[in-house]
N, C-alpha and C positions, 0 to 999 in steps of 0.2 A: 512430689512438683516435677513436670519434665523441664531436663534442663535445657536454658533459653539457647544454646545454641546445634542442637540437637534438630536433624532434618531425616526426613523422612527417604528409603531408600527410593520411592519412584522419582524424587526429584534430583538425583546426581548427576544427571546432562547439564554436563554446562557446557552453552559453547561456546561460551568468552575464552575458555582455553582455546581452543580453533583460533579464534578470532584474533588473541594476542602475538601466538606464534607463527598467526601467519606474518603480523605484520613486522615480528622480530625477525624473520627470515628473509623477507623480502628485502628488509632494511641492511640485513649484512649480506647481502648479495650485490648492492648497490657499495658500500661498503668497501667492499674486497677491492672493484674498480672502481672507485675514489682514491684510495692511498695508492695502488697501482697509476693510477696518472700522476698522481700529488708526484712519488716517486721517481718513478720512470720520466713524464712529461709528455708520455704518449697515450693521446686519446684513445680506445677501444674502437675499432672498425669495421665492418665487415661482418664475420660471422661468431667474432667473439660477443658485440652489437646482439645481436640476433636472437643466443640464444641465451644471453640473458632477460632481454624481452620476452621470452615466453616463460622463462621462467617464475619472473617475475605475474606475468599472467595466470599462470597455476598455479601460483603458491598464492601472492596477494591480493590475488583477483578473485577464482572459485573457492580454492581453500576456503578465502575470507567472507566471499557472497554464501557461501552453505552455514557460515556461523550467524550472520547477519539475519539468514529465514530462518535460522531455527531462534533467533530470539528474538524476533519477531512472535514466532507461534508461543514464544516464555514468555509474554505478556511483559519484556525489557524494551521500554520506546527508546533507553541513551544507547546500550548496545545495538541493538535493531537499526538504527539510523547511521551507528557511526559504521559499524564492519561494512554493511555496503556503500556508504558513502567511500570507506577509505577502499574497495575493493574496488572501485570505479575508478579511484586514485591509481594508486597500482596498475589495473588493470590497464589507465591510460599512460601510465609511463613505462609500463611497458612495452606500451604499440609505436612508442617514441622511442625507444633504444632500437625496436625492431626494423620501423625506418629510417634511421641514422645510421642502422647495419645494410639494411638493402643499397640504400643512396650514397654513402661511401665506397659501400661497394663496386657498385658500378659504376663509380668515379675511377676506380682504381683497377677496375677492368679495361674500361677504353683506356686508363694510358697504356696498360702491359699492350694494350694491341696497338697502339697509338707507336709505339717504344720499337715494337717486332716489325712493323713495317717505317718507321723511319729510322735505323738506328745512323742517318748520316746527318741529323739534325744536333744543332749545338744544345750541348747541356744545358746555358743557359736560357732558352729557347722552349725547351722542355718543361723546367722550375716555372716560365712564368705561367707557362699554358693548365701545370697542375696547380699551381696556384687560382688558378681563374677555373678551374672545376671544383676546386676546393671550395672558394669563398659564395658558391654559387650555392651550395647545399646548405653551408654552416651559420649564415644569418637568419635566414630562413626557420630552421628547425628549432635555433635560440629563444626566438621574437615568439615562436608559436605554445614552443613549452613553457618560456614564460607567462604567456596567457593563460597558457592551462593551471600554473601553478599559483597563481595571487589567488584567484579565488578559492583553492584548497586552504589556501595559507589563513585564509577570515574566517570561515569553517573551522577548519581545524583548531583555530582560538577556543570556538565559541565551544567547539566539542568539551574541550579541555576545563575550560571554566563548567559547561554544564555538567563534568563529570565529575567533579569536588563536592553535586551534592547526592552521589550516590555513594562514593566509598575514597580510598585516598591513595590509591593506586593506578584506577585509570589515566588521572590527572598526567601523571608522571610521561606515563607511556604516549599519550596524546598529544603535552607539551612539547615533550620531545618529537612527537612528528613535524608541530608546527613551527618550532628553529631552525629544525632539519629539512623544511622547505626553503623556507628562507634563504640559508644560504647553499640548497640545490638551485635556485635560482640564482641568487648570486655568482656563482661558479659559471654560470653558464653565460655572463659578461664578465666578468673579476676574474681574479689570479686563481694563482692552486692553493690559495689560503685556504679560500671557501671550501675546498674540497674536502681538505683538510679536518676543518672544523667542522662541516656536514662528516664528517666520516664518525667525527668522534661522539657524536650525537645520535649517530647512528649506533654505535655500541651501545650508547645509553640505551636505545629505544630496543632493542636489542637483549642486555640486562634487565629493564623494567619488564619486559615480558618474561623471560622465563619466568621471574618471580613470581608476579603475577597466575601464569600459568603454574604453577607450582603450588601458589595456594588455594585456587582454586581447585585441584584435583587433590589437595590434601584435604580439604574439607570435604568432596565426597566421597575417599576414601575413611577417612574417618570419625566422618556426620559431627563433626565441630570445627568453627573457626581455630585450626591452629596455627596457621601465622596469620600473622598481621597483613592488613591491606584494605581488606572487605569488610563490609556491615556496617564501617561506621563512617559517614563520609566525612568531609573536611569541614560543610558546614550543611547544616540539613534544610531544606527549601521548606519541611513543613512548619519550623516555626518563624519563620516569616507569614507575611502578610496576614489577614482576618483570618481567625478562626475559621471561620464558616465559608466554606469554597461551593455553598449551592448556587447560589447567587450566579455567579462565574459560568455557570452549565445550566443556570437554568433558559437562556436568552435562544434567540436562533433557532436552530434545527435543533431536535432532543438528540443528546449524548444517546450514540446505539449500546444497548445493553448488551449486546457481544463481544463479551470481555476476553474471549479465546485471546486475539489477538491484538497485540501494541500498536497504536496509533499512527499511520503513515501520515503525516501531516508535514512532521516537522522533514521528514525523507523529500516529499515532493516539493516543498521550499529550497533545498538544499541543492538536486537537480537541478531547479531554475536559477539558484543565485550562479553555478556553473555555466551552465549554456549562456546563459546571458551579455555574464562577463566575457564571454570568449567573445560573443559575437560583437559587443562595442570596442574589444580590442582591432578587433578587424574590422569592425566597420572605422574606425579612427586612423586607417592607415598605417598600425606599429607590427602589423601582420600583410604581407601582399598577397602568400597565396591560403588557399583552405586546404592546402593537399595533408597535413596533421589535424587543425581544428576538425574534423571532420568524424578522425578518430573519435579522440576529447568527445564533442560533442555526441555522438553514437553511442556511445560508450555510457557517459552520463544520460540519455536518455533512456536506455535502457532498463538503467537503475530506477527508472523514473518511473517505468512500467510495473517494474514489483512493488513501486507504491501506488500504482493503482493496483493490483494485482488484493492488496491486503485492503485496501478500503473496499472491497468487491468480498471476501471474505466477511470481514464486517458489518457486508450487509449495509452500506453507506457507498450510496448511487452516486451522489456528490462528486464526494470525492476521485470516485471511483471517471467520472465524468470529466474531472476537471484533471488529473493527471495525466487522463489520455489523452486529452486534447494537446495539452504542451507537452508532451510526448511526441505525439505525431508532428506538429508544429516546428519542434528543434530538429528532428532528426530530416523534415522535408527543405529547410532551410540551411542545413548543413549540406546536405547534396546540393542543394540545386547552388550553392556558392562555389562547393567543390568542381562540379561542373566547369560554372562560368569561369572561372580563375586557373584553373587547372587544364582543361579540352578545350577551353573557347578562349579564353585567355584577351581575346581583344574586344576592348568596350562598345565599341561599333555593334558588332556581333551581337554581344549581350543585350544592351539595349534592344536592338532590333528585336529580337526573341521575346525579352518580356514584355514589350508591347502587350503581344497579343496575347496573354496570359493573364486569367480572369481568375481562377483557383483561390488566391488568397482573399475573394471577398467573400467565400465560405467560411474564412475561418473567423473575417472581422464579425459574421451574424452568427454563431457559434461563441465568440468571445461574447456578444452581448447576450442570449442562452444565458450563460455562465453567470454574468449581472444582475442579470433576472433572477436566477436562480438562490443568487447570496443576500439578496434584499433585507432578509433576515434573519441572519446572522451579523457578525460586528462589523464596526466599522475596518481594520486591518483587513479580511476577505474584500469585502465591497473594494475596496483602495486595489488590493490586490488585485482581482479580477479587471479593475477600469484599468492600469496599468496595463497590462493584457491587452485590452482591446485600443489600447493606441499604438501597444507594440504591431499590432496583426492590421492598423490602420497606416503604421509607419514603413511598415514591406509591403505597401500595395506595389503592384509593378511598374503601373502608370503613373506615377512620380518622377520625374526627370531623373535621370541619372548624377547629375553633380548635386540633387536635393535629397538624393536616395541614401546615401552612405550616414550622412550625417544626422538624419530625421531617424532613422532607422537606429546609427549610433547613441542616439541623445532617447530616446525611446528603452532602449537595453539597459544605461547605465540608472534611469531611476526604478527598471524592472527587478535590477541586482541589488539596490538598496532594497525595495519593498520586499525580496526576494529572503533576503538575509536577515535585515528583523525579523521576517517571519519565522526564518528558522528556528533563532534565536529565545521568540518569543512561544511557539508553539512547545518545543520541550520542556523549556524552565516551566510552563501551563502544564505541560502534559507530566511530569515527574512530578510536582508539586501536589496536582488533581485540584488547582484553586489560581485565579488568575491573579498570577505575583507583575507579570509584564506587562502594562497595559495594551491593551487590542481595540479599545473605542466601546462606547456605545450599540446598540442596535438599534438602527435608525427606523425601520421598520416591523410591526408587532408579526407575530405567524399569523394573526386573524385576520388583518389590515390586508396581506400582502394575500391571502385566498379570498377573500370578497373581492380585491381589483383582479384577478388573474380569472375567478369566473366568472367575471362583471355582473355582481350582486345575487347570482343564480345563488338558492341556497344549497346547502351539503348535499349531494347526488354521491353517494354513497353504496357500492352494489358491494353483501355482503361477502362474493368470491373474487371481488378485481383488485384486493390488494396485493401489489409489487411479490412477484415470488422471486430467489436466489436468480434466477433465470433470467430475468426481466431486470436486472439492477445493472444491468451494460447496454441497455436497451438506446441509448441517448446517445453513446457512442460508437455504435453500431451504426445509426442514422449519418454520426459526424465522420463518421470515414466512409462511409458510403457517398455522402454528400458534396465531401473534396476532392475525391475521385470523379466525380462524376461533371464537378465544373470546371477541372485542370483537362478533363479530356476534351474542353467544349472548344472547337476549333472552324475557322472557316475553310474553306480548299483553297484561298490563296497561302494560307500559311504551310497547309500539309509537305510543300517544297522547303520550309525554311528549315535551313539543317538549326541554326541556333535553338530557333523556338523547338525543335521535337530534342533535342539534347535535353534540352532546361526542361520540357513536361514530362518527360519520364521516372524521374526520383518522384513527382508529385503522385502523378496517380501508382505507378508500383507501391510506394511505401502505403499510404491511405489508402487504397483501395485492396492490396495483398497482404502486407506485412502488417498490419496494424488489424483489418479484418480477421486475419487467420487468427493474433493473439484475441480479439477477443473472442472468436471463434472456440479456441482453446476453454477464454475463461468461461461460456455461457456454456460448456461443457462439464464445469465444475459445477456449477450452477442448479444441473442433475433434470432441466426441464425437458420435455415430451421436444425434439425437436431442436428443442433452442440454439444449436448448433450448426444446424444445415445451412441455414439462408445463409449466413456469415462464409462460410467455406465457401460453398460455394460460388459466392459472388467476391469472395478471394480468387477465385482460378479466373472468374469469367475477366476481372481486372487486368488478373497479371497476364493472360490471353493480351485481351484490348494493348495492353501497354508490349508487350510483344508485337504485335504483327502491327500495328500503327503508328508507332511510336521509332522503336527499335529497328522494328523492318525495315523501314526507309531509310534507313543511318545507313544498315548492313546489307541495303538492298538487296532483298530477301528474291530469290527468282521466282518468276511468273510460276513453276513447275510445283511453288511448294503451295501457292494458293486453296488447291483445293482442300488439303487437308486441313485448312482453315475453318473451308466452307464445310468442312463437313464435321469438324469442330462446333459452331456456330447452329449447326441443325441439331447437334446435340444440344447443346444449351438453350433453346428454344423449346426441347423436350422437354428438360428438366424444370428449367422454369413455370412450364406449365404444373407440374405437379407441386413448385413451390408455392405459387398460386392457389392450389387446392389445399395447403398450410397453415396459411395464410388468413384463409377464410373462418379458421378456428379460434384465432387471435383476437383482430381487430381489423377497421375499413384502413387507416393510414398503411398499414402494412400488408394490404391487399393491394391497395392504389399502388403502393410503391411495388411491388410483383410484377402488379400489372405491364407502368409504364416499361419496366426493363425489360419485358415481353417486346415492345416495340423497339426499345434500344438495341435490341438484340437483333430483332431482324435487320434495321442499320447495319449493323456487325455483317450481318448473312452478306448484307447486296452492299458492303465495303469489299468482301472478298472478289464479288462477280464484278467489280469495280463499275459497279452501277449505284453508287452511295448517291443517295439524296440530301445533301449538306443541310439542306434546310431545316428537314424533318428531326436528321439525328440532331442540331441544337435545340432546335423546341423539346424535344422529348428529354434529350441534359437537363435543360433549365427545369424543367417541368418538376423531373426526381431530384434536380436540388431543392427545392423549395418544399417537395415531400419533406424529405432529410431534415432539412432546418423546422421544421413543425413538428414532425416525428421526434427529434432531441428535444426540441422544448416542451413536448405535452410528456413527454418518460420523464424526463428531467422532473420536472414540476409537479407526477404526480405518484413517482416514486418516493421526493423529497417528503410529501404530506402521505402517504400511503391511500391516499386516496384520489377520487377521479375530479381533479378538477379543470382542466382543459381536457376534451374530448378526444377519444381515439374512436371512437366507432364502436359498435358489436361486435360481435363478434358472427358471420351469416352461418356458418354453422356450429352445432355444438353436438358434445357426444350428448349421445344417449345410450344410459347404463341400466341394462334391464335389473328388477328389483331381485328378481334370483340370482342374481351373480353377484350382490351382495355379500361380504367376507365373513363368517363365521367366528366371531369370538368367543377363546374360552370363559369369556366372563362378561358381565354388560361395561360398555363405554359410555362415555359423556364427553362434548368438546365443551371444551375450555371457556369459549369465546359468547358461549349460547348460556342466559341465563337460569334454562331447565336444564342445563347440563349442573351447572353448580348445587342446584338444588337437588338432582338426582345423589348426585355423591355425599351430600350433607343427608341425607334419606337415610344413606346407607352406614356411614360413620354412626350416626344415631341410633340404627340398628346394632349394631354390635359388629358391623363389618371391619373389615382391612383394606383401603383402597390405597390403588398409585395415586399419585397426585405430583405434577411437578412442582418445583421450586427454583429459586432464583442462580442455583448450583444444577445440579440432577436431578433425575425422578426419585420419589422417597417415599416408604410403607409408611402409612399414617392409620390412627386409630384415636375414637375417641376417649381423653381424658374420663368422661364422663361412663366409660365399658372398660373396668381393669382386664378383663378377662378377652375383650380385644387385644390388648397389649403382648397378653402372651401367646394369643397365635402370633404374632408378628415374629417371635423366636423359632415357632415352628415354621413357618412358614419359610425361615429364611436359613434354617437351622443354626441361628446364632448361637455362642455358646451363654449362657447364663451369667456368667460374669461381669457379661458387656452389657453397660448400663445403655438405654433408651434417652434421649432429648426428647426436649416439648420443645413444642412451634405457638408461637402467639402472632396478632397480628400487626401489635407497635408499643414502642416502649410505653406509649400512652395505658394501654391494658396494663402494663406489669406496674408502672406509678397507681394503679390505682388499689392495687394489693398492697401496696405501702410497706415495703421490704424493706428490713434494718440495712439500707446498702449505705455505705459511706461518700462521700460530694464525690470522689475519685471516681467511684467505677460507677455513678449516676452517668459524671462528664466522661468517662471512656464510654460506655452505652450507649452515651447520646450520636455518638463521633462516627462507632462501627455497625448502629443499626440504622435501618434496617440495612441489608448486604451480605458478604458472603463470611461471616466471622461468625463465628458458635463460642458464649462462654460459660463458662463454669465459675458457679457459685455455691456462696451454701448455703443449702435446702433451710426449712423453717415454715413455721406455719401461715405466715406468709403464702405460700403455694397453694392452700384452703380457699383462700379467697380470689386467690386468681382465678381459681375451678378445675383444679387437679384432681380435689375430692378425695374418692377411695383409689385412684392411680398414684396416689403419695408414696408409696411400698413400691410400685411396680415401674418406676419412671429414677433414671440419676442412681447413685450410689444410696450409702446409707448416710451420708451425711453433705452431699453437695449435690448440682443439678445441673445440667446444660439448656442454657438458651437459644434458642434459634427465633431472630426477627427478620425472613426471607425480605430478600427488595423486589416480590414479587407480588402483583394483583390480585392473578388468582386467586394464589396462597392466602395472600392475607385475608379477602373478600370470604376466603374457606372457613379462618381460624374465628373470624366477626362472625361466621353461623353456629359453627358448632364449638366454640370456646378454646380450649388451649389442645391442640393435637398432640401424641405421642409419635414421633416419627425419625426413621432410619433408611440410609442409604434401600434403593430397590434393585436391589440384587442379590442372589446366593452367597451364603459368607464364604469370601476369599475367593470371588468373582467380579471383573470391572465394575464398575460401576452403570446403570441405566443413563444412555442421553438421549432417546426417543421412547415415546409412548409403547411403542410396537418391543422396543429390547423388554421391556416390563411383562406385555403382554406373553411375548414368546416362552417368558422364563420362570413367569410369575404365574401368570394369567388364568392358569387350573386351580390356584391354592388361593387367591381374592377373591372379594367382594366385587370390585369394579377396579376400572383405571377412569381419571380425569385426563383426555387428549390432549397436549398443548405442543406438539411438534418435538423440533429439535430443543435438547436443553441449552440453557446459556451457558454453560460450562459442560466443562468435560472432565472434572473431580470433585469430591465435594469440598464442603467448606471448612475453614481455618477452627480450631479448635484453640482457644486462647483459657490458659489456667488465671484465672482470678482470683484465687483465693488467697494469695496474699498479696493483691494491687497494694495495699493500705500501708505496706512494707518498702514499698516504691519499687517492685518484681513483677516481670509477666511471667509466664512458661508458654511457649506453641507444642503442645499436645501432640498434633498435626500439622503440617503445613498443608492447605488446600489452594484452593482457589485465589485468595489473596496472599503474597509472599509472604515469608515470616520479617522479612527486612521492615516492612509496608508497613505491619502491623505495630513494630516496634518505635517506628518514628511516629507512627500518631501517637505512642504513648509516649511517646518524649513529649511530645506536643503540647497533648493534654496534661503533663505533667507542668509542663512550665507554666502554661496558663492558670493552675494553682494556687502557686506558689502566691 
């Protein structure tokens, strides 16, 4: 039996090493400054602070961000959330140091200049002037930094608690970070003793981080858990709550099958908590300027965009839209408040400028779209969306200024509380893979919501209309355009209002250019034809619009520069004409959008010629926004339910593919979504053929156990060594029960907990295999005494096994080469040797199943023969839970 602590070489890469070292080194940098300040009483200023800030951003921010991104790719929910969250913390703290260094450096420079020109002034007067200049900077810095540190303290405490369910090194690292943040905040308003305590805690962070990193490195080098700390949690969440987690996942939107990446829901709520708390602090008057707050909110919003990105990789259009919308909202509001508090300052000017702005109303409509999309989810998700709706309403600029910040502050406080609870519940429930922290029941069933949205129409499913990867971000594309269009709307009378122009710049530029540029990149990742062309072009359009129509008026562009914009507007018109042709291949909504954009661009051209009809532009921008809100709703709903609930209109132009251009395959192929395709492969297998089939992990070669000679073919096809056994694949545990194998109650219970799924169990052979249907293939599968059994969590594979009986399967790749993750890989590498391929597109995983040796399970032990898509630690946790239930 394999040693339980052994890990395969392909899993040596451990981003936790980088993440913990980044935390430790960042804490060490702050420690040096804290001890020096406590010893000398001199606060670091100028270049010293700037350099410290740069190092914090590079090490604690960027390096730890890389660790977080890699953790998401390793399906590590906790580390992915924690490392990206702490990357935002250290990045923000570094930005604070840089801001402090620049501000105090500017004060020092000013004082030196004044000293040189005013040598005859008294020393007492110069001292008073120095005090005035210094105190104008430090209180702002302290209050703004505290507003950012407090939410991180709360979230860091939650991360420390959650990490105790995984191992007992991270709780000490994250716990020390929590205490450090408390005393760092205290040091901003208290005495030097807080700096000393914070320094000691930062030293502990460094020690714990070094030990944890060493433990992970030794694990990789020795292939075993040589140092204590990993592999055993302080308490096991799998042993808590109900034993069956299926009910927790059955309600609402179906859990995505793509488990290549960790779930980003906790990270999205984490980012919402920080942003909303900073705004609440600001709205209640604890911070008088948003000069530093804009950096904190911008950094955490960038982290929220990573949550959007990984939701997109998981093909989760709902969270892609939600977190993208939230990040857009926080970025725009942060830069709006920065402009209002730093560039304009006068409250009356701010109020007059905001009265003419209407872009926030699109956020209200978009928040309603999210509420509709979450009606069939749990109460927590719907409540969170309703509080976001309240948040958008509270920030409508038409609210009188005296009540605006109070209303907005209260809404931010409520949203902070909901986001904090959401972070905790999503993270714990994701780690445990069951509902331990209550999130409430489903209010509306999926079928009811479908009937309501489709107005009682029958299911109008089109075979080729299910959302593709490049369509997952479509709702976010419509939202970013809608916000930009409605924000750009203004009357002729406001075109000379400098406050309005200042405040409008971030609204149009961030939503129309920055976020839409991000959407363009996401849709490139989707791989669809022309997927990124329209958002990329519109990002350029809105950036140019902002520069000419708003920023240009502020900086008073010379009339001599207008012809350049005129030429650009003509080029835009021509390019958008081609985009209208592209939209004709998609749907009517996109075609209408590009058509209205053509008229909007005509208005832009006329504005460069000083002939703008404002009424026409206003009408076109309003129509453009209405199309965007419908496009966002329809795209989101249709993508959530993977069918056409709300009509988008047919494509006016369709590809005409000539029959003679159909690719010639080296062997027969069949579509997995067609019953005829399944029957075709079944016939080939029954006739003794070897076929490539999809599973819940990677593609496999399959042969029917009714044809032992076909199993022998697999060895020749793969050049597989004869000593390597082949496993059998069945459709369900019930199929195994019918054969009545002499398994112990513990083994049966373990199988019920891991089947169906990406785990293969090695059990003892026996005559029961004949009852199962293995028949003459008894001696050609497994070893002399044992057999490995697979029950894939894949509808196609399960139905195929029902039709053919047990299948002998192995990975569909030449021995020693990487697994096949797409049917095209099977065709290109083995197509000329096999009799057929069942085509199912991308596989759900990039590695094969995890193989568990259950031969000694009755002795209380199992062995991990091969770690695959299911981590060894999780398998062990499931086994411990099963054992505890059997006692």
